[in-house]
N, C-alpha and C positions, 0 to 999 in steps of 0.2 A: 652059631658061633659059641665057643667056650665049652661045649659039652664034651665030656670025656678027657679033658686036659687039666682038670683041677681048677679051671677058671669058671666064672659065673656067666659072663656074656662076651668078653673079648676073646680074640684068638691069641695064641702064643706069639705069633708074628706081630700083632698090634702092641702087645705088652713090651716086646723086645724093641720095637720102634720107639716107644715112649722112653724107654730107658736109654736108648742111644741118643735120641734127638732132644728129649725134654718136653716134647709135646706130641699130641696125637689128634687127628681130625676124624670124626665119625659124621658123615654128611647127613644121614637119615635117621638119627637116633630118636628124635622126638617127632610126633605127628601133630596135626592141627589141634587135636583134643588136649595135648599137653601144653601147646604154646598159647592158644587163644585166651584161656583164663588168666595167664600171667600178663599178657599184653593189656587185657581189659582192666585188671586190677592196677597195673602200673599207670594207666591213663587216669584212673580215678584218683589215685594217690597224688600223682603229679599235678592234677588240676585243683588240688586242695579240697577234694570231695570225700575225704576219708578221715573223719575226726578222731578215729582210734589210732592214727599214725602221728607220732610227735613231729613237730616242725623240724627238729634237728635231724630227721631222717631224709630231708629233702635239700638238695644243693642245686642252686641255679648256676648256669653257665656263666663264668666270670665276665665275658664280653657282653652279657645281657643283663647283668645285675642293675645297671643304671637305667634300664629301660631302653626304649627305642627299638626293641626287637619285636617278636611276634606278640599279638594281642592276647593270646592264650598263655597262661602260666605254664601249662603242660608242655608247650612247645619250646619253652626256655629252660626247662630242667636239664641239668647235666647228669645228675646222679641221684638215685634213691638207694638207701642202705639201712641195715639193721632192721629189716622188715619181718624176718621169719618169727621173731619173738612176739610180734604184735599183730600179725595178719595171717589168717588161716590159709588163704590162697598161696601166699609165699612159703608158708611152712610146708604145705603139700608139695610145692615145687622142689624144695631142697630135699625132701624125702622121696621124691619120685624114684621108684626102683630102677628105672632105666639109667638114671644118673648114678645112683648109689652102687648098683652092681658093677658098673664100669670102674668107678673110683675104687671099690674094694679090690678089683683085679689089679689096678695100678699101684695101690698101696700094699697089696698083699696082706690085707687085714679085713676082718668083718666087724671089728670094734671101731666105730667111726663117730666123730663129733663134727659139728659145724663150727668153723672159726668165724665166718662172716658171710653175709649175702649182700649183693649189690645189683642194681639195674642201672646200666650205663646208657644214657639216652642219646648222646652225641647229636645235639640239635643241628638242623639244616643250616648250611652256610657258616655257622658259628662254632660248630663242635670242635673243640680244641685238640691239639696233638698231645700225646703223652710220651715223654722222653723215654729212652732206654732205661730199664730198671729191672731189679729182681724183687719179687714180692716179699721175700724173707728179709730183705734189707729194712723193710718197715716192721715186719712181724718177727723181729729178732728176739722176742721173749719166748718163742715157741721152739722147743727142741723135741725130736730132730727137725732140722730145716728140710722137711720132706713132705710138705703139704701139696695137695692137688686141687687146682681150680677147674671147674666145669663151666666153660663160657658158652652159653646157649644163645644162638642167634634168634632174636625175635623178628628181625627183618633180614633180608639178604645182606650179608656183610661183604663189601667190595673194597678195592683199593681206593676208588673215588670217594666213598663215604666213610673212610677211616677204619678199615678192618685192622685187626691185630697183625703185627709182624713178629716173627720169632727168629732168634739166632740159634740154630740147631747146635746142640752139644754144649752150650755154655753153662748148663747146670752142673756139669762135671768139674767146673772150676771151683765149686763151692762159693762161699760168700766172697765177692770181689771187693777189696778195700776201696774206699772212695778215691784215694790218690792213684790207684791203678786203673780206674774206670776210663779215663781218656785213652790210655794205651790200648785197652781191650777194644773200646769202641772204634779206634782207628784201624783195627784189624777185622772189623765185621765184614766189610766188603772184600771179597777175594779169599778170605780164610774161613769165616763162619757163615758167610753168605746168607743174609736175612731172607726169610721166606714169608710172603704175604699169605695170611690165613683167610682166604675168601671162602665163605660157606653160605649155603642157602638157609633161609628161615627153617628152624627145626634142626639144623646141624649143630653139633657140639664140638668144640675144641677143648681138649684137656691139656693143661700145662703144669709143669713142676714149678714149685715156688722159688727155685734158684735159676731158672732159665731166663736169660735176658730177653725182654720183649718190649714192644712199643706200639704206638698207633699214630697215624697221621691225621690231619684235620679232615673234617667232613666238608667237602666243597660242593655237595649236591643240594637240591631243594628238598630233600627228604631226610628224616632222622635215621640214625643207625642205632637201633636198640639191641642190647644184649644183656642177659641175666647171668651174672658171674657168681658162682657159689664156690666158696673156699672150704675144703674139707681137710681134716687131719685125723690121725690115729687117736683113739681115745686114750692110748697109753702115752701120749705126748706129755711133756713137762712144760709148765709155764714158769719162767724164771722171774720171780717177784722183784729181783734186784734191778731188772731193766724197767726204768720208769718212764722212758720216752717212746714206748711202743704205742700203737693206737689203742684208745679206750673202746673196747668192744663189749657187747652185752654178754651175759652168762652163756657159756657154750651149750648148745642143744645136742642132746644124744640123738644120733641119727640111726644107728644100728648097733646091736651087740651090747657089750658090757662097758661099764664104767669102772675105773680103778682108783683106789685111795691114793692120794698124793699126786694124782695126774690131773690133766685138764678136765 
């Protein structure tokens, strides 16, 4: 794939599909050797057995914060994040050429930085739903609003355990003002027709930071773990006047050049 068409790994058809729909699924991008170290390190961090990882990088599922859930802390964790700056295994994951080559094709750039990395653990029975949202609605201090997330399945992601759902083409609306969100969401079924992104472990879904997406609760006795890596062009601008965007660590250079005055 990708050879002879100016792309690194994806086909022209895949890139065009991403531009049309705002997301792309590649079922077999990662193999066991890519996935297993990430799963093992995530377990160690979630269990509290990684003193190099600050406590504020670990978030417990809200329904389990008061106790009464699983005896293991690892099984109650909702999210791990901001890991690449402090953990070598996670840094190697976000720099995996299989991911970065595909992101470079989708961004049309080889100068790439990391915005943020997360591991979303979706605990058994208690993994909560995530409402329809655009990532750039939170990351509104980064311009252009044209970031790409690589969502890597560490377990099989299914409808029952809370896989992502995408609303194809909604990234072309740009940033949707909050007062128009109910109107847009009322037209999802029948017009934008949400699509469940069921992928096997090792599969990766890439999505644009403006595409509307959501996830449902995990109703199964097993976790649904996914590593989400958010990439941007190194030539992006951070608007310092926006003070209510997420506080994230210094951006990591992933590939290519850095530019004065940019992220």
